[in-house]
C-alpha positions as CSV (number, residue, x, y, z in Angstrom):
1,X,82.9,123.9,134.7
2,X,82.7,122.9,131.1
3,X,85.6,120.8,129.9
4,X,87.8,122.5,127.4
5,X,88.0,120.8,124.0
6,X,91.3,119.2,123.2
7,X,92.8,120.7,126.4
8,X,95.7,118.3,126.4
9,X,96.9,119.8,123.1
10,X,96.8,123.4,124.4
11,X,99.0,123.1,127.4
12,X,101.7,125.3,125.7
13,X,99.2,128.2,125.2
14,X,98.6,130.9,127.8
15,X,95.3,130.4,129.6
16,X,93.6,133.4,128.0
17,X,94.5,132.1,124.5
18,X,93.0,128.7,125.4
19,X,89.8,130.4,126.4
20,X,89.8,132.5,123.2
21,X,90.0,129.4,121.1
22,X,87.3,127.6,123.1
23,X,84.9,130.6,122.7
24,X,85.6,130.7,119.0
25,X,84.8,127.0,118.7
26,X,81.5,127.6,120.5
27,X,80.7,130.4,118.1
28,X,81.4,128.1,115.2
29,X,79.2,125.4,116.7
30,X,76.5,128.0,117.2
31,X,76.5,127.6,121.0
32,X,77.2,131.3,121.1
33,X,75.2,132.9,118.4
34,X,76.0,136.0,116.4
35,X,74.5,139.0,118.2
36,X,74.6,137.3,121.6
37,X,75.9,139.4,124.4
38,X,78.8,137.8,126.3
39,X,79.5,138.8,129.9
40,X,83.2,138.4,130.5
41,X,83.1,138.7,134.3
42,X,80.1,136.5,135.0
43,X,79.6,134.1,132.1
44,X,83.1,133.4,130.9
45,X,84.9,133.6,134.2
46,X,82.4,131.1,135.7
47,X,82.2,128.8,132.7
48,X,86.0,128.5,132.4
49,X,86.7,128.7,136.1
50,X,89.1,131.6,135.6
51,X,89.6,135.1,136.8
52,X,87.7,138.0,135.2
53,X,91.0,139.5,134.1
54,X,91.9,136.3,132.2
55,X,88.4,136.3,130.6
56,X,88.8,139.9,129.6
57,X,92.1,139.2,127.9
58,X,90.4,136.3,125.9
59,X,87.7,138.7,124.8
60,X,90.3,141.3,123.7
61,X,91.9,138.6,121.5
62,X,88.5,137.9,119.9
63,X,87.7,141.6,119.5
64,X,91.1,142.2,117.7
65,X,90.2,139.4,115.3
66,X,86.7,140.9,114.7
67,X,85.1,137.8,116.1
68,X,83.5,139.8,118.8
69,X,82.8,143.6,119.1
70,X,82.4,146.0,121.9
71,X,79.4,148.3,121.9
72,X,80.0,151.3,124.0
73,X,77.8,151.5,127.0
74,X,76.2,148.1,126.2
75,X,78.8,145.3,126.4
76,X,80.5,142.7,124.2
77,X,78.7,140.8,121.5
78,X,79.4,137.9,119.1
79,X,80.1,139.6,115.7
80,X,81.2,137.0,113.2
81,X,80.9,133.3,113.0
82,X,83.0,133.3,109.8
83,X,85.9,135.0,111.5
84,X,85.6,132.5,114.4
85,X,85.8,129.7,111.9
86,X,88.9,131.1,110.2
87,X,90.6,131.6,113.7
88,X,89.8,128.0,114.7
89,X,91.1,126.5,111.4
90,X,94.3,128.5,111.7
91,X,94.7,127.3,115.3
92,X,94.1,123.7,114.3
93,X,96.7,124.0,111.5
94,X,99.3,125.3,114.0
95,X,98.4,122.5,116.4
96,X,98.7,119.9,113.5
97,X,102.2,121.2,112.7
98,X,103.1,120.9,116.4
99,X,101.6,117.4,116.5
100,X,103.4,116.3,113.3
101,X,106.7,117.6,114.7
102,X,106.1,115.7,117.9
103,X,105.3,112.6,116.0
104,X,108.5,112.9,114.0
105,X,110.5,113.4,117.1
106,X,108.9,110.3,118.7
107,X,109.4,108.4,115.4
108,X,113.1,109.3,115.4
109,X,113.4,108.2,119.0
110,X,111.7,104.9,118.2
111,X,114.0,104.3,115.3
112,X,117.0,104.9,117.5
113,X,115.7,102.4,120.0
114,X,114.9,99.9,117.3
115,X,118.4,100.4,115.8
116,X,120.0,99.8,119.1
117,X,117.8,96.7,119.6
118,X,118.8,95.5,116.1
119,X,122.4,96.1,116.8
120,X,122.2,94.1,120.0
121,X,120.3,91.3,118.3
122,X,122.9,91.2,115.5
123,X,125.7,91.0,117.9
124,X,123.9,88.2,119.7
125,X,123.3,86.4,116.5
126,X,127.0,86.7,115.5
127,X,128.1,85.3,118.8
128,X,125.6,82.5,118.7
129,X,126.6,81.7,115.1
130,X,130.2,81.5,116.2
131,X,129.3,79.1,119.0
132,X,127.4,76.9,116.6
133,X,130.3,77.0,114.1
134,X,132.7,76.1,116.8
135,X,130.6,73.2,117.9
136,X,129.7,72.1,114.3
137,X,133.4,71.7,113.6
138,X,133.3,68.5,115.5
139,X,130.0,67.2,114.0
140,X,131.0,65.0,111.1
141,X,129.8,65.5,107.5
142,X,129.0,62.5,105.5
143,X,129.4,61.6,101.8
144,X,128.0,58.6,100.1
145,X,130.3,57.0,97.4
146,X,128.3,55.5,94.5
147,X,129.5,53.7,91.4
148,X,129.8,57.1,89.7
149,X,132.4,58.4,92.2
150,X,135.9,59.0,91.1
151,X,139.0,57.6,92.8
152,X,137.4,54.4,94.0
153,X,139.7,51.8,95.5
154,X,142.3,54.5,96.2
155,X,143.6,55.1,99.7
156,X,143.2,58.2,101.9
157,X,146.8,59.0,101.7
158,X,147.1,58.5,98.0
159,X,144.3,61.0,97.4
160,X,145.8,63.7,99.7
161,X,142.4,64.3,101.1
162,X,143.3,66.6,103.9
163,X,145.7,68.7,101.8
164,X,143.1,69.1,99.0
165,X,139.9,69.4,101.0
166,X,140.8,70.3,104.6
167,X,138.7,67.3,105.7
168,X,139.8,64.7,108.2
169,X,138.2,61.3,107.7
170,X,137.0,59.9,111.1
171,X,134.9,56.9,109.9
172,X,134.0,54.8,106.9
173,X,130.8,52.8,106.8
174,X,131.0,49.8,104.6
175,X,128.3,47.3,103.9
176,X,129.3,45.2,106.9
177,X,131.0,47.5,109.5
178,X,131.8,51.0,110.6
179,X,135.5,51.7,110.6
180,X,136.4,54.5,113.1
181,X,139.7,56.4,112.6
182,X,140.4,54.2,109.5
183,X,143.9,55.5,109.0
184,X,145.7,56.7,105.9
185,X,145.9,53.4,104.1
186,X,142.1,52.7,104.1
187,X,140.7,52.4,100.6
188,X,137.4,54.0,99.6
189,X,135.0,51.8,97.7
190,X,131.6,52.1,96.0
191,X,128.8,51.9,98.6
192,X,130.9,53.4,101.4
193,X,129.7,56.3,103.4
194,X,132.6,58.6,104.4
195,X,132.4,60.6,107.7
196,X,134.7,63.5,108.0
197,X,135.2,66.8,109.9
198,X,136.5,70.1,108.6
199,X,135.7,73.7,107.8
200,X,132.7,75.1,105.9
201,X,134.3,74.4,102.5
202,X,135.3,70.8,103.2
203,X,132.0,69.3,102.1
204,X,132.0,71.1,98.8
205,X,135.6,70.2,98.1
206,X,135.0,66.5,99.0
207,X,132.1,66.4,96.6
208,X,134.2,68.0,93.9
209,X,137.0,65.5,94.6
210,X,134.8,62.5,94.1
211,X,132.2,63.7,91.7
212,X,133.9,66.4,89.6
213,X,136.9,66.8,87.5
214,X,137.6,70.3,89.0
215,X,139.0,70.4,92.5
216,X,138.6,73.5,94.7
């Protein structure tokens, strides 16, 4: 039995139509030549491992398309290679449309799956970001006070730091020591590194407090 060409793409066609397309392809390829007699019962039924009735139906399709012709009292002959070529091209175009449609359906399905995956990833990212934010609330920021800083030698309470910036000072590094929980009366001097905790705007507001005339 000869293997049908592209048989996997023809599963939706009736068997006799599959055979008609295969015969037409063989005519185009000159494997069945114009003028050659084709025996439906013996040659086709045997080659395509099908019944003689199915082979006869396939021949009838080709006769209707003037690819083959019946000569009374003689048999069935290949009549036109050109008509066979037209038939094969039309069939391939139809198959291409079916394949494109299938590709589009599969593409839509993939996009749905990717969108679902993206949605789950985004949800996971948001949850993870929230966890990091919750943790980072307790990781202190630090700000170095230089000679250019404003409000030097003023105390924490005089500057209303928490009210203005939302920051809570947890440590001050001087040239000689680290003061933890320095209290509201600790003064801030040039060369100090101030450690504080707060929300995401606290760092920006602390910088504005000490290094800008505008306060957020």
